[in-house]
KEDOLUM-99721 format. One record per residue: x, y, z of N, C-alpha, C in turn. Coordinates in steps of 0.1 Angstrom, whole numbers, plus 5000, padded with zeros to 4 digits. Each point is the difference from the previous one (the first is absolute). Layout:
N
SITE  nc1  nc2  nc3 cac1 cac2 cac3  cc1  cc2  cc3
SITE    X    Y    Z    X    Y    Z    X    Y    Z
...
This chain:
369
SITE  nc1  nc2  nc3 cac1 cac2 cac3  cc1  cc2  cc3
SITE 2040 0501 8168 5004 5018 5002 4993 5012 5000
SITE 5006 4995 4979 4993 5014 4987 4990 5003 4996
SITE 4990 4984 5007 4984 5009 5003 5000 5006 5014
SITE 5005 4997 5012 5002 5006 5013 4999 5019 4993
SITE 5010 5002 4997 5008 5009 4997 4994 5003 4987
SITE 4991 5000 4990 4988 5007 4994 4983 4996 5003
SITE 5004 4997 5011 4979 5004 5007 5007 5010 5014
SITE 5009 5000 5004 5006 5015 5008 4999 5012 4988
SITE 5009 5001 4991 4999 5010 4989 4992 5001 4999
SITE 4985 4994 4995 4988 5003 4998 4993 5008 5015
SITE 4998 4994 5005 4992 5003 5011 5014 5018 5009
SITE 5012 5004 4999 4995 5013 5002 5003 5004 4985
SITE 4999 4997 4991 4994 5008 4990 4984 5008 5002
SITE 4996 4988 5005 4981 5010 5003 4999 5002 5013
SITE 5009 5002 5008 4999 5017 5011 5011 5007 4989
SITE 5002 5000 4992 5013 5011 4997 4988 5005 4992
SITE 4988 4994 4998 4992 5009 4988 4982 5001 5011
SITE 4993 4994 5007 4999 5009 5009 4993 5011 4997
SITE 4991 5005 5004 5003 5020 4998 4998 5004 5011
SITE 5008 5011 5002 5004 5009 5009 4992 5008 5005
SITE 4992 5007 5012 4993 5012 4998 5014 5012 5002
SITE 4995 5006 4994 5006 5010 5007 5007 5003 5011
SITE 5007 5006 5002 5000 5014 5021 4988 5006 5003
SITE 5004 4996 5009 4996 5009 5006 5002 5013 5001
SITE 4998 5016 5001 5006 5009 4995 4992 5007 5009
SITE 5012 5007 5008 4996 5012 5012 5001 5014 4988
SITE 4997 5007 5006 4998 5016 4996 5005 5009 5008
SITE 5014 5008 5002 5002 5001 5016 5003 5012 4996
SITE 4990 5015 5008 5004 5012 4997 5010 5005 5013
SITE 5004 5016 4991 5007 5004 5003 4995 5009 5009
SITE 4982 5005 5005 5002 5015 5000 5003 5016 5013
SITE 4994 5010 4995 5010 5008 5009 4996 4993 5012
SITE 5013 5007 5005 5008 4999 5018 4998 4981 5003
SITE 4997 4991 4987 4996 4991 5004 5017 4991 5012
SITE 5003 4994 5006 5004 4992 5009 5010 4990 4986
SITE 5015 5001 4990 5001 4993 4991 5001 4986 5008
SITE 5005 5002 5013 5007 4980 4999 4994 4994 5000
SITE 4984 5001 5010 4993 4990 4992 4994 4997 4991
SITE 5005 5006 4986 4997 4993 4990 5013 4993 4992
SITE 5014 5005 5011 5004 4992 4993 5007 4988 5007
SITE 4990 5001 5008 4996 4988 5010 4994 4990 4996
SITE 4988 5006 4996 4994 4991 4989 5007 4989 4991
SITE 5011 5007 4995 5005 4997 4987 5009 4989 5010
SITE 5002 5005 5007 5020 4985 5003 4987 4993 5001
SITE 4981 4999 5004 4998 4987 5008 4990 4991 4989
SITE 5003 5011 4986 5000 4999 4989 5009 4989 4989
SITE 5013 5006 5006 5011 4988 4992 4997 4988 5011
SITE 4999 5002 5017 4999 4994 5007 4993 4986 4993
SITE 4983 4999 4992 4993 4995 4996 5011 4994 4989
SITE 5003 5001 4996 5001 4996 4985 5014 4985 5005
SITE 5005 5007 5009 5007 4993 4995 5003 4989 5008
SITE 4991 5000 5008 4995 4985 5001 4992 4994 4991
SITE 4994 5010 4999 4989 4989 4990 5012 4996 4989
SITE 5006 5007 4996 5016 4992 4984 5003 4994 5010
SITE 5009 4996 5013 4998 4990 5004 4987 4985 5000
SITE 4991 5008 5005 4997 4987 4994 4987 4998 4989
SITE 5012 5007 4987 4992 4998 4993 5011 4994 4987
SITE 5011 4999 5004 5009 4998 4991 5007 5008 4990
SITE 5000 5000 4989 5002 5014 4987 4983 5003 4998
SITE 4993 4989 4999 4990 4995 5002 4989 5018 5002
SITE 5003 5012 5003 4998 5013 5006 4999 5005 4986
SITE 4988 5012 5007 4999 5014 4989 4998 5016 5008
SITE 5005 4995 5018 4992 5007 5010 4989 4992 4998
SITE 5000 5006 5021 4984 4996 5002 4998 5019 5008
SITE 5000 5008 4997 5003 5016 5006 5005 5011 4991
SITE 4997 5009 4997 5008 5009 4990 4993 5008 5013
SITE 5009 5013 4992 4994 5015 5003 5012 5015 4993
SITE 4982 5007 5001 5004 5008 4998 5003 5016 5002
SITE 5007 5015 4999 5002 5004 5011 4994 5017 4994
SITE 4993 5009 5005 4994 5011 4995 5000 5006 5010
SITE 5006 5013 4992 5009 5009 5006 4988 5005 5010
SITE 4995 5017 5007 4994 5007 5000 4991 5005 4989
SITE 5002 5003 4990 4990 5003 4985 4999 4990 4993
SITE 5005 4985 5007 4989 4985 4993 5009 5000 4990
SITE 5012 5007 5006 5002 4991 4981 5015 4997 5006
SITE 5001 4988 4996 5004 4985 4998 5018 5006 5000
SITE 5003 4991 5011 5015 5001 5005 5006 4992 4984
SITE 5017 5013 5003 5012 4995 4988 4995 4986 5004
SITE 5011 4994 5012 5003 4989 5008 5011 5000 5001
SITE 5010 5008 4996 5010 5008 5010 5007 4995 5018
SITE 4991 5005 5000 5003 4996 5019 4998 4985 5008
SITE 5003 4994 4985 4997 4986 5011 4987 4992 5001
SITE 4992 5006 4992 4988 4999 5000 4999 4982 4989
SITE 5006 5002 4991 5000 4991 5000 5016 4993 4993
SITE 5005 4989 5007 5012 4999 5002 5007 4993 4986
SITE 4994 4990 4996 4995 4991 4987 4992 5002 4989
SITE 5010 4998 4984 4991 4995 4991 4982 4998 5000
SITE 5010 4982 5010 4978 4997 5006 4991 5009 5010
SITE 5010 5000 5005 4985 5009 5006 4996 5014 4993
SITE 5003 5008 4983 4998 5005 4995 4988 4999 4994
SITE 5006 4987 4992 4996 4994 4991 4984 4997 5011
SITE 4998 4995 5014 4985 4994 5003 4993 5015 5005
SITE 5003 5014 5000 4999 5014 5005 4986 4989 4987
SITE 5007 5007 4984 4987 5004 4992 4999 4986 4994
SITE 4997 4993 5013 4990 4988 4995 4985 4999 5000
SITE 5001 4993 4988 4975 5007 5006 5001 4991 5011
SITE 4994 4999 5017 4998 4990 5008 4991 4996 5006
SITE 5001 4992 5002 4987 4991 5005 4988 5010 5007
SITE 5008 5007 5011 4991 5009 5014 5015 5009 4996
SITE 4995 5014 5007 5005 5013 5002 4991 5003 5011
SITE 5016 5010 5010 4995 5008 5006 5013 5013 5002
SITE 4983 5011 5012 5008 5010 5001 5002 4997 5011
SITE 5011 5006 5006 5012 5005 5006 4996 5009 5008
SITE 4996 5004 5014 5000 5021 5007 5011 5000 5008
SITE 5013 5002 5002 5007 4999 5011 4998 5017 5011
SITE 5001 4997 5015 4998 5009 5004 5008 5013 4997
SITE 4988 5008 5005 5008 5013 4999 5007 5001 5013
SITE 5007 5020 4997 5009 5005 5010 4988 4999 5010
SITE 5003 5002 5013 4989 5006 5007 5000 5007 5011
SITE 5002 5018 4999 5009 5000 5017 4986 5005 5008
SITE 4987 5007 4992 5000 5009 5011 4979 5000 4990
SITE 4990 4993 5003 4991 4997 4995 4993 5015 4980
SITE 4997 5003 5010 5000 5019 4989 5015 4991 4984
SITE 5003 4999 5012 5014 4995 4982 5003 4993 4992
SITE 4994 4992 5011 4994 4983 4986 4984 5010 4998
SITE 4995 5002 5007 4987 5002 4994 5005 5007 4989
SITE 5009 5012 4998 4999 5006 4986 5008 4991 4993
SITE 5011 4988 5004 5006 4989 4989 4990 4993 4988
SITE 4991 4996 5007 4988 4996 5001 4992 5004 4990
SITE 5001 5008 4999 4992 5013 4989 5009 5010 4987
SITE 5018 4995 5004 5004 5000 4989 5005 4992 4987
SITE 4996 4985 5011 5000 4991 4992 4980 5002 4992
SITE 4999 5002 4991 4986 4998 4999 5002 4995 4983
SITE 5016 4997 4991 4998 4997 4992 5002 4985 5005
SITE 5006 4996 5010 5001 4989 5008 4988 4989 5000
SITE 4987 5004 5012 4989 5001 5003 4995 4999 4984
SITE 4995 5011 4988 5001 4994 4990 5001 4984 4994
SITE 5015 4999 5001 5002 4987 4995 4997 4992 5011
SITE 4993 5003 5014 4993 4986 5007 4993 4999 4996
SITE 4990 5002 4995 4983 5002 4995 5003 4988 4989
SITE 5006 5008 4991 5004 4992 4983 5004 4990 5007
SITE 5008 4994 5004 5003 4992 5003 4988 4984 5007
SITE 4996 5006 5008 4993 4994 5003 4985 4997 4995
SITE 5002 5015 4988 4987 4993 4993 4998 4986 4983
SITE 5017 5004 5007 5003 4987 4986 5012 4983 5003
SITE 4992 5003 5019 4995 4990 5004 5019 4993 5005
SITE 5006 5008 5001 5010 5002 5006 4996 4994 5014
SITE 5016 4993 5009 4999 5001 5012 5008 5013 5004
SITE 4998 5010 5016 5000 5011 5002 5012 4993 5016
SITE 5014 5001 5003 5003 5000 5011 5010 5011 5005
SITE 4993 5008 5011 5006 5007 5016 5011 4999 5007
SITE 5001 5006 5007 5009 4997 5007 4999 5012 5011
SITE 5003 5001 5009 4998 5017 5012 4993 5007 4992
SITE 5007 5013 5002 4984 5013 4995 5006 5000 4978
SITE 5000 4989 4997 4997 4998 4990 4983 4991 4999
SITE 4993 5001 5013 4992 4995 4998 4991 5012 4998
SITE 5003 5011 5007 4992 5020 4997 4996 4996 4984
SITE 5017 5002 4986 4995 4997 4990 4986 4990 4992
SITE 5003 4991 5010 4982 4987 4992 4993 5011 5008
SITE 5000 5003 5012 4987 5002 5005 4993 5013 4990
SITE 5011 5013 4999 4996 5010 4988 4995 4997 4989
SITE 5005 4988 4996 4999 4990 4992 4979 4998 4993
SITE 4996 4994 5015 4983 4998 5002 5002 4987 5000
SITE 5008 4997 4997 5003 4985 5003 4989 4994 5011
SITE 5010 5001 5011 4994 4993 5014 4989 5009 5007
SITE 4988 5006 4992 4987 5002 5009 5000 4992 5007
SITE 4991 4999 5011 4984 4990 5007 5017 4989 4998
SITE 5016 4999 4998 5008 4986 5002 5003 5008 5019
SITE 5011 4989 5003 5009 4996 5009 5018 5002 4993
SITE 5006 5011 5010 5014 5005 4998 5003 4999 5009
SITE 5019 4993 5005 5005 5002 5001 5008 5015 5009
SITE 4999 5007 5011 5006 5011 5000 5010 4997 5011
SITE 5011 5010 5003 5012 5003 5006 4995 5007 5014
SITE 4994 4987 5012 4997 5013 5010 5002 5021 5006
SITE 5008 5009 4997 5007 5004 4996 4988 5009 4999
SITE 4996 4992 4978 4994 5014 4995 4990 4991 4992
SITE 4995 4989 5013 4979 5003 4998 4991 5007 4997
SITE 5004 5012 5009 4989 5012 5001 4995 5007 4985
SITE 5013 5002 5000 5007 5009 4989 4992 4990 4987
SITE 5011 4992 5002 4990 4986 4988 4979 5002 4998
SITE 5001 5002 5017 4979 4997 5000 4996 5012 4992
SITE 5003 5009 5003 4997 5015 4993 5001 5009 4994
SITE 5008 4987 4985 5005 5000 4986 4988 4995 4996
SITE 5002 4988 5005 4989 4981 4991 4997 5006 5015
SITE 4979 5002 4997 4996 4996 5020 4996 4987 4987
SITE 5002 4990 4987 4983 4993 4993 5008 4986 5007
SITE 5013 5003 5004 5011 4987 4999 4998 4998 5013
SITE 5003 4984 5001 4998 4993 5020 5019 5006 5000
SITE 4997 5000 5006 5022 4998 5007 4997 4986 5004
SITE 5012 4992 5001 5007 4988 5006 5007 5005 5005
SITE 5005 4992 5012 5013 4998 5011 5010 4986 4990
SITE 4997 4995 4996 5006 4982 4989 5012 5010 5001
SITE 5010 4993 4993 5014 5009 4988 4993 4996 4989
SITE 4993 4983 4998 4993 4999 4986 4990 5000 4995
SITE 4993 5003 4996 4986 5004 4992 4995 5001 4987
SITE 4994 4983 4998 4994 5000 4986 4988 5007 5000
SITE 5004 5015 4993 4993 5009 4999 4982 4992 4993
SITE 5004 4996 4989 4994 4998 4988 5009 4985 4992
SITE 4996 4991 4989 5002 4996 4992 5007 4995 4997
SITE 5009 5014 4995 5013 5007 4997 5006 5013 5002
SITE 4994 4999 5018 5007 5014 5009 5009 4994 5007
SITE 5010 5000 4998 5010 4992 5017 5006 5013 5007
SITE 4999 5007 5011 5006 5009 5009 5005 4994 5014
SITE 5013 5011 4999 5007 4996 5011 4997 5012 5010
SITE 5008 5001 5010 4996 5009 5010 5014 5007 5003
SITE 5013 4991 4997 5008 5012 5001 5013 4995 4989
SITE 5015 5010 4997 5000 5000 4987 5011 4985 5006
SITE 5001 4992 5014 5010 4992 5005 4996 4983 4990
SITE 4987 5004 4994 4997 4980 4991 5000 5004 4990
SITE 5005 5005 4997 5006 5002 4986 4999 4988 4992
SITE 5013 4990 5008 5003 4990 4993 4986 4990 5000
SITE 4989 4996 5017 4989 4992 4996 4993 4999 4994
SITE 4994 5022 4997 4991 4998 4994 5003 4998 4985
SITE 5010 5002 4996 5004 4996 4983 4998 4986 5002
SITE 5003 4990 5003 4996 4985 4998 4992 4999 5011
SITE 4992 5006 5001 4983 4994 5008 4993 5010 4986
SITE 5005 5007 4989 4996 5003 4996 5000 4991 4986
SITE 5016 4994 4994 5001 4989 4995 4995 4992 5000
SITE 4994 4998 5009 4994 4983 5003 4985 5002 5000
SITE 4992 5012 4998 4984 5002 4999 5003 5003 4984
SITE 5008 5000 4993 5006 5001 4985 4998 4989 4993
SITE 4995 4993 5008 5005 4984 4992 5019 4996 5006
SITE 5009 5010 4998 5010 4989 5010 5001 4989 5008
SITE 4996 4994 5008 4993 4998 5016 5012 4991 5005
SITE 5000 4994 4988 5014 4991 5004 5012 5007 5002
SITE 5004 5003 4994 5013 5008 4998 5005 5011 5009
SITE 4986 5007 5003 5001 5013 5013 4997 4992 5018
SITE 4999 4986 5000 5002 4994 5008 5012 4992 5003
SITE 5009 5000 4993 5012 5000 4994 5012 5014 5008
SITE 4992 5010 4991 5011 5013 5005 4997 5001 5014
SITE 4984 4999 5007 5001 4998 5011 5002 4998 5008
SITE 5008 4984 4997 5008 4998 5012 5012 4999 5000
SITE 5011 5004 4986 5007 5010 4999 5005 5015 5003
SITE 4989 5007 4999 4997 5010 5000 4998 5010 5018
SITE 4990 4992 5003 4996 5003 5012 4998 4995 5014
SITE 4999 5004 5014 5007 4993 5013 4983 4989 5002
SITE 5010 4986 5000 4987 4986 5001 5001 4999 5018
SITE 5000 5004 5007 5002 4995 5013 4996 4984 5002
SITE 4990 4994 4992 5002 4985 5003 5009 4999 4997
SITE 5003 4999 4983 5012 4991 5001 5007 5007 5000
SITE 5005 5012 5007 5018 5003 5010 4997 4994 5010
SITE 4993 4996 5008 4995 4991 5017 5007 4994 4993
SITE 4998 4989 4987 5001 4986 4997 5008 5000 4995
SITE 5012 5008 4995 5010 4999 4993 5008 4999 5011
SITE 5001 5012 5012 5010 5002 5012 4999 4991 5010
SITE 4994 4986 4992 4993 4992 5012 4996 5007 5018
SITE 4996 5013 4999 4995 4999 5008 4999 5009 5016
SITE 5007 5012 4996 5008 5009 5008 4997 5003 5009
SITE 5006 5001 5011 4998 5005 5013 4987 5012 4999
SITE 5000 5003 4991 4997 5016 5005 4989 4998 4997
SITE 4994 4992 4987 4988 4997 4996 4987 4994 5012
SITE 5009 4996 5009 4985 4995 5010 5004 4999 5008
SITE 4989 5015 5006 4997 5006 5009 4996 4987 5014
SITE 5007 5008 5012 4994 4994 5011 5009 4984 5005
SITE 5011 4999 4980 5011 4990 5007 5013 4999 5006
SITE 5004 4993 5006 5017 5005 5008 5000 4984 4997
SITE 5017 5000 4997 5005 4991 4995 5003 4984 5009
SITE 4993 5000 5010 4998 4990 5011 4990 4997 4999
SITE 4984 5006 4998 4990 4997 5002 4997 4990 4990
SITE 4990 4990 5000 4998 4987 4998 4996 5007 4984
SITE 4991 5008 5004 4996 5004 4986 5010 5003 4988
SITE 5010 5008 5005 5011 5005 4996 5008 4983 4988
SITE 5001 4988 5011 5008 4996 5000 4996 4985 4981
SITE 4986 5002 5007 4992 4997 4991 4996 5000 4987
SITE 5000 5020 4996 5007 5003 4987 5007 5000 4992
SITE 5014 5003 5011 5010 4997 4995 4998 4986 4995
SITE 4998 4993 5005 5002 4980 4995 4991 5003 4987
SITE 4993 4997 5001 4989 5002 4989 5003 5006 4985
SITE 5004 5009 5005 5011 5010 4985 5011 4987 4999
SITE 5005 4997 5005 5012 4995 4998 5002 4982 4997
SITE 4987 4999 5000 4992 4986 5002 4995 5000 4986
SITE 4986 5008 4994 4994 4999 4992 5004 4994 4990
SITE 5013 4993 4995 5002 4994 4986 4996 4987 5003
SITE 5002 5001 5014 4997 4983 5007 4987 4992 5006
SITE 4995 4987 4991 4986 4996 5007 4995 5002 5013
SITE 5006 5007 5008 4999 5007 5021 4982 5004 5001
SITE 4998 4993 5012 4991 5004 5004 5000 5009 5009
SITE 4982 5005 5003 5004 5008 5008 4999 4994 5016
SITE 5003 4994 5004 5004 4986 5014 5013 5001 4998
SITE 5006 4997 4987 5020 5009 4999 5001 5016 5007
SITE 4990 5005 4993 5003 5010 5007 4996 4999 5008
SITE 4994 5000 5011 4997 4996 5013 5010 4999 5009
SITE 5003 4989 4998 5010 4991 5012 5012 5009 4993
SITE 5005 5014 4986 5011 5003 5005 4997 5013 5010
SITE 4993 5002 5008 4993 5013 5005 4993 4999 5011
SITE 5004 4984 5002 4998 4999 5011 4985 5001 5004
SITE 4997 4999 4999 4976 5001 5000 4992 4990 4992
SITE 4995 5001 5005 4991 4992 4993 4990 5006 4986
SITE 4996 4991 4997 4994 5003 4984 4989 5011 5003
SITE 4996 4995 5011 4988 5017 5001 5002 5006 5005
SITE 5009 5007 5014 5004 5007 5001 5007 5010 4989
SITE 5011 4994 4988 5002 5004 4991 4991 5003 4988
SITE 4987 4993 4998 4993 5004 4992 4990 5015 5005
SITE 5002 5001 5015 4995 5022 5002 5010 4999 5001
SITE 5011 5000 5004 5010 5010 4997 5002 5008 4986
SITE 4995 4995 4987 5005 4994 4989 4984 5012 5000
SITE 4991 4995 5002 4985 5014 4998 4996 5011 5009
SITE 5009 4998 5011 5002 5009 5008 5009 5011 4988
SITE 5011 5002 5000 5007 5008 4994 5007 5001 4989
SITE 4993 4982 4986 5000 5008 4995 4989 4999 4988
SITE 4987 4995 5004 4987 4999 4997 4998 4984 4989
SITE 5012 4999 5000 4996 4984 4989 5004 4990 5009
SITE 5000 4995 4994 5001 4977 5009 5016 4997 4993
SITE 5005 4990 5012 5009 4994 4993 5003 4998 4987
SITE 4992 4999 5004 4999 4990 4983 4997 5005 4986
SITE 4998 5011 5005 5000 5011 4979 5007 5013 5013
SITE 5003 4996 5001 5014 5010 5002 5016 4999 4992
SITE 4995 4980 5005 5012 4987 4994 4998 5009 4980
SITE 4983 4993 4998 4998 5006 4987 4998 5004 4994
SITE 4997 5015 5002 5004 5010 4997 5017 5006 4998
SITE 5008 4997 5010 5016 4992 4994 5006 4999 4993
SITE 4987 4989 4992 5002 4990 4993 5001 5001 4988
SITE 4985 5003 4995 4994 5011 4990 5011 5010 4994
SITE 5004 5011 5010 5004 5011 4988 5010 4992 5007
SITE 5006 4995 5000 5012 4993 4992 4999 4998 4988
SITE 4990 4989 4998 5001 4993 4994 4996 5014 4988
SITE 4990 5010 5001 4998 5009 4993 5017 5003 4990
SITE 5010 5001 5013 5007 5015 4991 5005 4989 4989
SITE 5008 4985 5005 5006 4990 4996 4997 5000 4983
SITE 4982 4995 5005 4998 5002 4987 4994 5011 4983
SITE 5005 5012 5014 5001 5020 4989 5012 4997 4997
SITE 5008 4999 5007 5021 5004 4994 5004 4988 5001
SITE 4992 4985 4999 5012 4988 4990 4994 4996 4994
SITE 5010 4991 4996 4994 4987 4991 4996 4986 5007
SITE 5008 4996 5012 5001 4987 5005 4980 5001 5002
SITE 5003 4982 4997 4984 4993 4998 4990 5008 5014
SITE 4990 4995 4992 4987 4997 5014 5004 4988 5005
SITE 5007 4983 5003 4999 5000 5008 5010 4999 5014
SITE 5009 5008 4989 5017 5009 5009 4997 5008 5012
SITE 4993 5008 4991 4992 5005 5009 4990 4999 5018
SITE 4991 4991 4992 4992 4992 5008 5011 4994 5006
SITE 5009 4995 4999 5011 4996 5009 5001 5004 5007
SITE 5011 5019 5000 5005 5006 5005 4991 5010 5010
SITE 4990 4993 4997 4987 5002 5007 4992 4993 5016
SITE 5008 4991 5001 4992 4989 5005 4993 4993 5002
SITE 4997 4992 4980 4990 4993 5002 5009 4995 4991
SITE 4991 4981 5003 5012 4992 4991 4993 4995 4995
SITE 4980 5004 5002 4995 4997 4991 4996 5008 4990
SITE 4998 5000 4990 5008 5013 4991 4978 5009 4998
SITE 4995 4986 4994 4982 5002 5002 5000 5016 5006
SITE 5003 4993 5013 4990 5004 5012 5010 5014 4998
SITE 5006 5002 5000 5008 5015 4996 4993 5008 4993
SITE 4997 4994 4988 4991 5009 4991 4986 5004 5002
SITE 4989 4985 5006 4993 5008 5010 5005 5011 5007
SITE 5007 4996 5012 5000 5016 5011 4999 5012 4990
SITE 5012 5001 4986 5002 5010 5000 4990 5006 4989
SITE 4991 4988 4991 4994 5008 5003 4986 5008 5005
SITE 4991 4988 5005 4996 5007 5010 5008 5013 5006
SITE 5006 5001 5000 5006 5013 5004 4994 5012 4998
SITE 5013 5001 4983 4990 5010 4985 5002 4994 4994
SITE 4985 4994 4998 4998 4997 4997 5002 4997 4979
SITE 5016 4997 4999 5004 4998 4992 5005 4989 5001
SITE 5006 4989 4992 5013 4989 5001 5007 5002 5002
SITE 5015 4993 5004 5009 5011 4997 5005 4999 4986
SITE 5003 4985 4990 5000 5009 4987 4990 5008 4996
SITE 4990 5004 5003 4994 5016 5001 5005 5010 5001
SITE 5001 4998 5016 5002 5017 4999 5020 5000 4992
SITE 5010 4988 4998 5007 5004 4997 5001 5008 4984
SITE 4987 4990 4997 5000 5011 4985 4994 5008 5001
SITE 4996 5003 5009 4991 5015 5000 5014 5010 5004
SITE 5000 5002 5008 5014 5008 5009 5013 4992 5000
SITE 5006 4989 5000 5016 5006 4987 5004 5009 5000
SITE 5014 5003 4999 5004 5016 4995 5011 4993 4995
SITE 5003 4983 4995 5013 5000 4996 4990 4994 4984
SITE 5014 4993 4988 4990 4994 4989 5002 4988 5007
SITE 4988 4997 4993 5013 4978 4993 5012 4997 4997
SITE 5005 4996 5009 5012 4993 4996 5006 4996 4990
SITE 4992 4992 4990 5004 5001 4988 4999 5009 4987
SITE 4991 5010 4999 5000 5014 4994 5015 5006 5005
SITE 4997 4998 5013 5021 5015 5003 5006 4988 4994
SITE 5006 4986 4998 5009 4989 4993 4993 5006 4986
SITE 4995 4999 4997 5000 5001 4983 5000 5009 4998
SITE 4997 5015 5005 5006 5010 4996 5010 5005 5002
SITE 5012 4995 5011 5018 4992 5000 4995 5008 4989
SITE 5000 4984 4996 5007 4991 4985 4997 5009 4989
SITE 4986 5009 5001 5004 5008 4991 5008 5007 5000
SITE 5004 5010 5011 5013 5005 4998 5013 4998 4994
SITE 5005 4984 5005 5013 4990 4998 4995 5004 4986
SITE 4992 4998 4990 5003 4996 4990 5003 5009 4989
């Protein structure tokens, strides 16, 4: 027993000594006429990402995302408005990060002339964006903040998302920039743009992903953004999610039965029997209304449940396979990897939101000592 404890302690020391990259850091700008809510929304997103990263890492955590706030004249913010709520957040903000990004919030937009005047009034911010790009920083702009990036000359010959109501004014001001109608545009390797202020959460998560925090960004995306597929799986197929299906239809009965029995080693023949139709008829109904085969529908439910259990619980792969209707764990692993490109263990390692049980128990022991 003593030898086993010594080996375990050595492994933990190796983990403690593993070099930790500095956090990525977002420089959050508050230019004249900025919508401040977007900046504080970005800060909330960073805090959520750090919370998830801490949950995954236990105490072996030194910040995933840091941020600094700069006022209209690009002076550092004092931090008294909840910008840094803890000593850790303040400490991370002055560390040297692995990657740095500049976040540009939307400008208040009443009329196009007023917006153009706001851009002109923010000449210092425009020059700062030019300098940041020259230093290799990432640039992220949301809504009318895109106008400042365009004014800095960083979008010439590129595409930029522009909200429909002021596309004509943008085209007149920046004729060398192609207008895109998507919500998000990766204008260059280090420039990420979003069309509307409502996209701040998603934009910051995507920014942290391209800055090298893909795994924790994935976990944050699942916690902060609406995911129709997972909502669908978690809610056992609510009626409003399936167009054209009534309670007494064979398809509805089959869908409800499959969702309720996905943890059992059931077959499509069983589902067809419950719906009182032939397997061929059931396959036709699934393809016509849902665009998938009954078998793929069942597999999708099982795999989404497996993903969630792997990410948020410490249950074994064998338990999860059994509760997904697989008596053969090897078959479960094969199907999972075929669908997601990772084995269940690899998926858990990359996307878990919890640290290993042994680490938490050891930390609790340390607290009691």
